[in-house]
VEXDO-376886 format. One record per residue (C-alpha): x, y, z; residue in one letter. Coordinates in steps of 0.2 Angstrom, whole numbers, padded with zeros to 4 digits, always signed. Last residue first. Layout:
REM VEXDO-376886
XYZa...
//
This chain:
REM VEXDO-376886
+0009+0416+0083d+0021+0403+0091y+0036+0414+0087v+0028+0429+0094k+0023+0420+0110e+0041+0414+0112k+0047+0433+0111d+0034+0438+0124k+0040+0425+0136k+0058+0430+0133r+0054+0448+0137i+0045+0443+0153m+0059+0433+0159f+0071+0447+0155l+0061+0459+0165v+0060+0447+0180s+0078+0444+0179i+0081+0463+0179l+0069+0465+0194i+0078+0452+0204i+0095+0459+0200f+0089+0477+0205i+0082+0469+0221l+0099+0460+0224i+0108+0476+0221l+0097+0486+0232l+0099+0474+0246f+0118+0473+0244y+0119+0492+0245l+0108+0492+0261l+0120+0479+0269n+0136+0488+0263f+0140+0497+0278n+0157+0505+0277p+0165+0506+0294k+0168+0524+0298n+0168+0525+0317w+0179+0509+0319l+0191+0514+0305k+0193+0532+0311i+0196+0525+0329n+0210+0514+0324e+0218+0528+0313s+0217+0540+0327r+0225+0528+0340k+0239+0525+0328q+0241+0543+0325y+0244+0547+0343s+0246+0566+0341i+0256+0578+0352e+0253+0597+0353k+0266+0608+0360y+0273+0616+0344k+0255+0621+0339l+0254+0633+0353t+0262+0649+0345n+0247+0660+0349n+0249+0662+0368a+0236+0674+0376m+0222+0661+0376l+0232+0648+0385n+0219+0633+0386s+0231+0618+0387e+0228+0606+0373t+0244+0595+0377n+0238+0579+0370e+0227+0574+0354v+0223+0555+0353w+0208+0558+0364g+0199+0569+0352h+0198+0587+0356s+0184+0599+0359l+0185+0618+0363s+0174+0629+0373f+0180+0647+0376s+0171+0657+0389k+0166+0675+0385p+0167+0690+0396h+0150+0698+0398f+0140+0714+0396g+0143+0730+0405w+0131+0742+0397i+0143+0755+0393w+0145+0774+0396p+0138+0771+0413s+0144+0787+0422d+0143+0777+0439s+0152+0762+0433q+0164+0773+0424v+0169+0783+0440i+0169+0768+0451k+0180+0759+0439l+0193+0772+0439m+0193+0772+0458e+0196+0753+0459k+0210+0755+0446i+0219+0767+0457i+0217+0755+0472e+0224+0741+0461r+0239+0752+0456r+0243+0756+0474k+0242+0737+0478q+0255+0734+0465s+0256+0729+0447n+0269+0740+0439k+0264+0758+0434m+0264+0766+0417n+0245+0765+0414k+0240+0770+0432m+0244+0789+0433q+0238+0793+0415k+0222+0783+0419f+0219+0792+0435l+0220+0809+0427k+0209+0802+0412d+0196+0795+0424f+0194+0812+0433a+0194+0822+0417e+0180+0811+0410s+0176+0809+0392e+0168+0794+0383y+0168+0793+0365n+0158+0777+0365s+0170+0769+0353a+0185+0773+0363n+0196+0763+0351e+0205+0778+0343g+0201+0789+0328g+0206+0804+0338f+0190+0815+0339k+0177+0803+0333v+0184+0786+0340k+0190+0794+0356g+0207+0787+0361n+0212+0803+0370k+0196+0802+0381s+0202+0786+0389y+0187+0773+0389l+0195+0760+0379l+0211+0764+0387f+0204+0754+0402l+0205+0738+0392f+0224+0737+0387n+0228+0747+0403e+0222+0732+0413p+0237+0721+0407d+0237+0704+0398p+0242+0709+0381y+0233+0713+0364d+0217+0709+0374a+0201+0705+0364n+0188+0719+0363w+0169+0720+0359g+0155+0730+0352w+0136+0733+0352q+0129+0750+0348f+0118+0764+0354i+0117+0781+0346q+0126+0781+0329g+0131+0797+0321t+0148+0798+0329g+0157+0800+0312n+0169+0785+0315i+0155+0774+0323m+0143+0778+0309k+0156+0774+0296e+0160+0758+0304q+0142+0753+0303f+0142+0757+0285r+0157+0745+0282n+0149+0732+0293y+0133+0731+0284d+0117+0739+0291t+0103+0735+0303v+0094+0749+0312r+0085+0744+0327t+0071+0756+0335v+0070+0754+0354l+0054+0760+0363q+0057+0763+0381i+0044+0757+0393n+0055+0751+0407i+0053+0732+0402k+0052+0738+0384k+0070+0741+0384f+0073+0722+0387q+0060+0717+0375k+0069+0727+0361r+0085+0718+0365l+0077+0701+0363w+0070+0705+0346n+0087+0712+0341l+0095+0696+0347f+0083+0685+0337a+0085+0696+0322y+0104+0693+0322t+0103+0675+0325d+0090+0672+0311a+0100+0680+0297g+0109+0697+0295a+0124+0706+0301g+0126+0723+0309t+0117+0733+0322a+0115+0751+0327e+0102+0754+0341f+0090+0769+0341y+0080+0776+0356l+0062+0782+0357i+0056+0790+0373l+0037+0793+0371p+0031+0811+0369k+0025+0823+0382g+0039+0835+0377t+0047+0840+0393k+0040+0825+0404k+0047+0813+0391d+0036+0797+0392i+0044+0780+0396g+0034+0778+0412n+0038+0795+0417d+0054+0800+0409y+0062+0815+0418g+0079+0808+0423a+0072+0805+0441k+0058+0795+0433l+0071+0784+0424l+0080+0781+0440l+0064+0775+0448k+0060+0764+0433k+0077+0756+0435a+0074+0752+0453d+0057+0745+0449e+0066+0734+0436i+0076+0727+0451s+0094+0729+0456r+0105+0714+0452k+0110+0703+0467e+0125+0700+0478i+0121+0690+0493q+0124+0695+0512g+0106+0698+0516k+0104+0709+0500n+0120+0717+0493k+0117+0728+0478k+0121+0727+0459f+0119+0739+0444v+0127+0755+0451t+0137+0745+0464k+0147+0737+0451n+0156+0723+0461y+0170+0718+0472e+0169+0704+0485k+0157+0694+0474k+0155+0701+0456g+0173+0695+0452d+0181+0712+0449q+0197+0711+0438y+0211+0723+0443g+0225+0713+0436f+0219+0703+0421i+0214+0684+0423g+0196+0688+0423p+0190+0702+0411p+0192+0721+0414i+0179+0732+0406p+0168+0732+0421s+0156+0721+0431q+0155+0708+0417a+0144+0693+0419l+0154+0678+0414i+0151+0668+0398g+0147+0652+0389r+0129+0649+0395g+0124+0644+0378n+0130+0661+0371a+0114+0668+0364f+0101+0662+0376i+0110+0659+0393s+0123+0673+0390i+0108+0685+0385y+0098+0680+0401e+0113+0684+0412d+0114+0700+0402y+0097+0706+0408d+0097+0724+0402i+0086+0734+0414a+0100+0739+0425i+0110+0746+0411t+0095+0755+0404i+0092+0764+0421a+0110+0769+0423q+0110+0776+0405r+0094+0786+0409l+0102+0792+0426l+0117+0798+0417k+0107+0807+0403s+0097+0817+0416r+0112+0821+0427q+0121+0829+0412s+0138+0823+0406k+0134+0820+0388g+0126+0805+0379g+0110+0796+0379v+0099+0810+0372i+0111+0823+0363s+0123+0809+0357d+0141+0813+0359l+0142+0800+0373m+0138+0786+0360n+0131+0773+0372f+0139+0756+0371g+0133+0738+0373i+0147+0726+0379y+0158+0712+0375y+0174+0709+0384t+0189+0698+0381s+0204+0689+0390a+0194+0673+0386a+0188+0662+0400t+0194+0645+0398a+0187+0628+0394t+0194+0611+0387t+0182+0597+0383l+0187+0579+0380y+0183+0566+0366i+0187+0548+0370g+0172+0541+0360k+0163+0537+0376k+0165+0555+0381e+0156+0561+0365l+0141+0549+0369d+0141+0555+0387k+0139+0574+0382n+0153+0584+0390l+0150+0593+0406s+0145+0611+0412v+0139+0614+0430d+0122+0620+0432g+0121+0611+0449s+0109+0598+0443n+0121+0594+0429n+0122+0603+0412l+0126+0594+0396s+0137+0599+0381i+0140+0592+0364a+0123+0589+0355q+0116+0604+0364d+0130+0615+0358y+0130+0610+0340n+0119+0623+0333d+0127+0636+0344s+0144+0632+0338a+0156+0622+0348i+0175+0623+0343g+0183+0608+0335s+0199+0597+0336n+0207+0583+0328d+0198+0584+0312y+0194+0568+0302y+0188+0558+0317g+0170+0555+0311q+0164+0567+0324l+0176+0581+0318f+0170+0578+0300k+0152+0580+0306n+0156+0597+0314w+0165+0604+0299r+0151+0598+0288p+0138+0607+0299i+0148+0623+0303q+0149+0629+0285e+0164+0638+0277k+0177+0624+0280e+0194+0627+0272l+0206+0614+0277s+0221+0616+0289y+0234+0603+0288i+0248+0602+0301a+0264+0593+0299k+0278+0584+0308d+0271+0584+0326i+0280+0584+0342f+0288+0601+0341p+0297+0600+0352i+0311+0591+0362v+0306+0582+0378k+0311+0591+0394n+0294+0587+0402k+0283+0578+0391n+0272+0569+0403y+0256+0573+0394s+0243+0586+0397i+0227+0577+0392m+0220+0580+0410k+0231+0589+0421r+0247+0583+0430k+0260+0596+0425v+0277+0588+0427i+0287+0597+0441k+0303+0607+0437d+0295+0622+0444k+0281+0621+0431l+0287+0613+0415s+0289+0618+0397p+0292+0606+0382y+0310+0608+0375v+0318+0618+0362e+0332+0612+0351k+0334+0623+0335r+0323+0623+0320f+0332+0620+0304n+0321+0606+0299k+0306+0617+0300n+0291+0606+0303k+0277+0607+0290e+0262+0619+0289l+0249+0616+0276v+0235+0628+0271m+0219+0621+0262r+0206+0624+0249l+0202+0642+0245n+0216+0648+0255p+0229+0638+0245n+0245+0641+0254n+0256+0626+0254e+0273+0624+0262t+0271+0636+0277l+0285+0634+0289k+0285+0627+0306f+0296+0627+0322p+0300+0646+0320g+0314+0654+0312t+0304+0663+0299g+0300+0667+0280v+0282+0670+0276p+0275+0665+0259f+0259+0674+0254w+0260+0691+0262n+0279+0690+0259l+0275+0689+0241t+0274+0676+0226i+0258+0683+0219n+0264+0680+0202k+0264+0698+0198e+0273+0701+0214q+0287+0689+0208l+0290+0698+0192g+0290+0715+0201p+0304+0710+0213q+0300+0715+0231s+0299+0697+0237y+0318+0694+0236f+0323+0711+0244m+0311+0708+0258d+0317+0691+0260a+0336+0697+0260e+0332+0710+0273w+0329+0697+0285p+0313+0700+0296m+0313+0697+0314p+0296+0696+0323s+0291+0712+0332f+0274+0713+0324f+0271+0695+0329p+0268+0700+0347m+0280+0696+0361a+0289+0713+0360l+0272+0721+0362w+0271+0714+0379y+0288+0721+0384v+0280+0738+0379f+0267+0737+0393q+0279+0744+0405p+0278+0761+0396y+0289+0775+0403q+0293+0789+0391k+0303+0792+0375k+0307+0774+0374l+0325+0769+0368i+0327+0752+0360i+0343+0742+0361s+0352+0728+0351f+0362+0713+0355t+0366+0697+0345f+0377+0704+0331n+0383+0718+0342d+0376+0734+0350i+0364+0738+0336k+0354+0754+0340e+0335+0759+0339v+0331+0776+0347g+0339+0786+0332k+0330+0775+0319i+0343+0772+0306q+0344+0775+0287n+0355+0762+0277s+0344+0747+0278k+0328+0757+0274i+0336+0766+0260l+0343+0749+0253e+0325+0743+0253i+0319+0758+0244r+0332+0755+0231e+0327+0737+0228s+0309+0743+0227n+0314+0754+0212s+0317+0772+0207k+0319+0780+0224y+0315+0797+0232k+0314+0799+0251a+0299+0809+0258n+0291+0794+0267s+0307+0787+0272i+0312+0803+0281k+0295+0805+0289k+0294+0788+0296n+0312+0790+0303y+0307+0806+0312e+0292+0797+0319s+0302+0782+0326f+0316+0793+0333g+0312+0788+0351f+0300+0774+0352i+0284+0778+0362y+0271+0789+0353e+0277+0783+0336q+0275+0765+0342m+0257+0768+0345v+0254+0776+0328g+0264+0762+0319a+0253+0749+0327i+0242+0745+0312p+0257+0744+0300s+0253+0752+0283h+0269+0744+0275n+0271+0759+0264k+0272+0771+0279y+0289+0763+0284d+0289+0764+0303a+0284+0746+0306l+0297+0741+0292r+0311+0750+0302k+0306+0739+0317i+0308+0724+0306q+0325+0729+0301y+0330+0731+0319i+0324+0714+0323y+0334+0707+0308d+0350+0717+0312d+0350+0708+0329s+0355+0692+0320t+0347+0676+0315l+0359+0663+0307e+0358+0659+0288r+0348+0648+0277t+0349+0641+0259s+0338+0637+0244e+0340+0631+0226n+0328+0625+0213k+0315+0638+0214f+0298+0631+0209d+0293+0628+0227k+0290+0647+0229i+0276+0646+0217t+0273+0649+0198d+0290+0649+0191i+0290+0642+0174g+0296+0658+0166e+0304+0668+0179l+0321+0667+0172e+0316+0675+0156t+0309+0690+0166k+0325+0693+0174k+0329+0690+0192l+0339+0701+0202n+0338+0694+0220h+0338+0676+0215y+0356+0671+0215r+0362+0682+0229y+0380+0686+0226n+0396+0681+0236s+0398+0664+0228g+0382+0660+0220n+0371+0663+0235k+0354+0656+0242y+0347+0666+0256f+0331+0672+0246a+0328+0655+0240p+0323+0649+0257h+0328+0636+0270n+0320+0640+0287q+0330+0653+0297y+0343+0648+0309l+0345+0651+0328i+0363+0648+0333g+0365+0662+0346r+0351+0667+0357k+0345+0686+0357i+0350+0700+0369k+0339+0715+0371l+0344+0731+0380v+0328+0741+0383y+0333+0760+0386k+0321+0771+0396i+0321+0790+0393y+0318+0805+0404r+0323+0799+0422v+0329+0814+0432k+0316+0812+0446n+0319+0794+0447k+0338+0797+0451d+0347+0781+0446k+0354+0789+0431t+0362+0784+0415k+0366+0798+0402e+0355+0801+0388f+0356+0820+0390k+0338+0821+0396n+0342+0808+0409d+0343+0789+0406l+0336+0773+0414y+0343+0756+0409i+0331+0742+0408l+0338+0724+0404e+0326+0714+0394p+0321+0696+0399m+0334+0683+0393e+0342+0675+0378k+0328+0682+0367a+0322+0670+0353a+0308+0665+0365l+0311+0672+0382p+0297+0671+0395i+0281+0681+0398l+0269+0676+0411q+0250+0674+0410y+0242+0671+0427p+0243+0656+0425k+0257+0646+0419k+0256+0632+0407l+0262+0638+0390y+0273+0652+0396h+0269+0667+0385y+0282+0672+0372q+0297+0684+0370f+0309+0690+0356l+0297+0688+0342p+0297+0671+0332e+0289+0669+0316y+0282+0653+0308i+0270+0646+0321q+0264+0663+0326a+0261+0666+0307i+0248+0653+0305f+0235+0655+0319a+0240+0674+0320y+0231+0676+0303e+0214+0670+0310n+0217+0680+0325s+0219+0696+0316s+0233+0710+0316y+0244+0706+0302s+0253+0721+0294r+0271+0720+0300a+0270+0701+0302p+0267+0699+0284d+0254+0684+0283l+0240+0696+0279h+0223+0691+0272k+0220+0675+0281p+0206+0665+0273r+0191+0663+0284e+0183+0647+0291q+0199+0637+0296f+0201+0619+0298s+0211+0605+0308s+0221+0590+0305y+0238+0587+0315f+0249+0575+0306v+0261+0563+0315k+0262+0551+0301k+0258+0532+0300n+0240+0534+0294d+0245+0547+0281t+0250+0536+0267n+0237+0541+0254k+0228+0557+0256g+0215+0560+0269y+0197+0566+0265p+0191+0548+0271s+0173+0544+0265n+0177+0526+0259l+0184+0521+0276p+0197+0508+0273k+0191+0491+0281d+0188+0484+0263s+0174+0481+0252c+0177+0487+0234g+0179+0470+0227s+0161+0466+0232l+0155+0481+0221t+0166+0476+0207l+0160+0458+0207m+0141+0464+0208l+0144+0476+0193i+0153+0462+0183l+0139+0450+0185f+0126+0462+0180i+0136+0466+0164c+0139+0448+0160k+0120+0444+0161y+0117+0459+0149l+0130+0453+0137g+0122+0435+0137y+0106+0443+0131m
//
């Protein structure tokens, strides 16, 4: 009996001893309260961290902090502006004739040479690939016995660094041309960089016995159009004018790659242990990847070798904007570490943000009403409860477009006939994308007039410039054409109230869809209702993404939904989605609707290599008139980006073209720690009540047991 009493007493004492002001639900490790650590999450594991292969936003979130291409986007300027990053200055352009001689005669220009100078004194992060014993690289020819006990990059005892040189950028361009790396931009670069295609063929046909021999071949063979001038200067010759090329030089594809790293990771023993370039990047950027466990978390830490770089300013004036701190000329990065945890589900991710354990958050549809309020004018504002917690909202319109496309190879909705054109126009008018934005995007979008989104040269705002096929001016106001207008067009096309006059049968169209779940089927139900407004029956065919891709490649789909995010802020990167030579079926390009127009193509060729000017704007207007009339797309919307940050996070400017923004973020960890303790105070009242109740029950049970024992004694 004494033992039972003692046990109850110990339980109570242990419970009480556990009371402290430290949140019991904290996912943080020990000793993090006094460190400048940025906490965030990711939903999908990055597949490629090799800059030659990476072409996804979830991959760029990491590699853009590690690798440094020649140029970057100014963090604060709008419209987007390129500035030097590793480069010393913007490129010098030299115009060459067909004999590769300099010329000032525009009529004689055949090639364009980009002369690129890089900054001196830039160092790579410390890495075993650079470590030498005397003149030999210690870890380049490892034996199997030397790999025993090596499971990660941290297991190598020694590491070193070296200075960035022009050779590293040249080597990376060679890697882009190497078929074995499967670079997604190899086709584009083959079209423009002189000698790129020939180099590709030479390396592809070369014979070698090992990966090390292959790397020596890559080093020793040269691309004719890529020349080293000195250790800090090199040049690239383009076969034709392509002003957008400088934007490519700001993308991770053109990050420097030291041959030592490629040689190090090419060793069979390391590849077997998944110690590869795809797993452990080697860069000159402000951060390095110190932990890669994509099933749990990924950690970036400050690169101790990072050069002095200062926070940007605008015309030497401090930017005065909410949560943009007064950091002019202060050395970046501000934080020491960034920890990204895997969160597959939205609800736990959202709850951890509200508890203060994540510094930022997006807004999913399920959380929208909890986060956002609309005033009487329809303007968006943050929920008052979140405002009280110091949370703030950052919005921006993405350089993206989402649309519904018609397969122009289809016998009903496609083709150049007046009948199919009128049908597409009628459907385009009938689809209420304003309603779509409201229902499925929580109002986070701008109605599209064309493929070109806001912030990109040639954008039509729907006020002064608009799609006259779908909209009209009425009493000075721009409004969408009515359903009656759509039905009239449908009648002209030979469909009387949805009945084909030729066959006497109802018009049935097919929509190709991907995905599953409530959101997908809600959208499909909505879409069927849109077609029903003009008495067209829509059959939806839902499949997985791989099968959907096959349909698009083969041109067997009829109507589909798609989208595009800008690679660079130029109208060419959107208008090429409708250029015939980019047709999905014929050329494997990004023209998913397989649209063809001689008039559009002619103007596109003229426009694509022009600098922004009034003449270019007029050409773009003519191009838009053509596609707006032909209606190969139902012009959808340009999405708005909504993100939330806690008040202890500063410098959260919405620059959707820049990927390397982690270096600008500032964290007040003291403020974070205080709020986390305040918001996550342990509430022991219920526990105390339960323990007391248990104690009373136990005492009662003991009393009854003792009473029965006494009765047995008396008996």
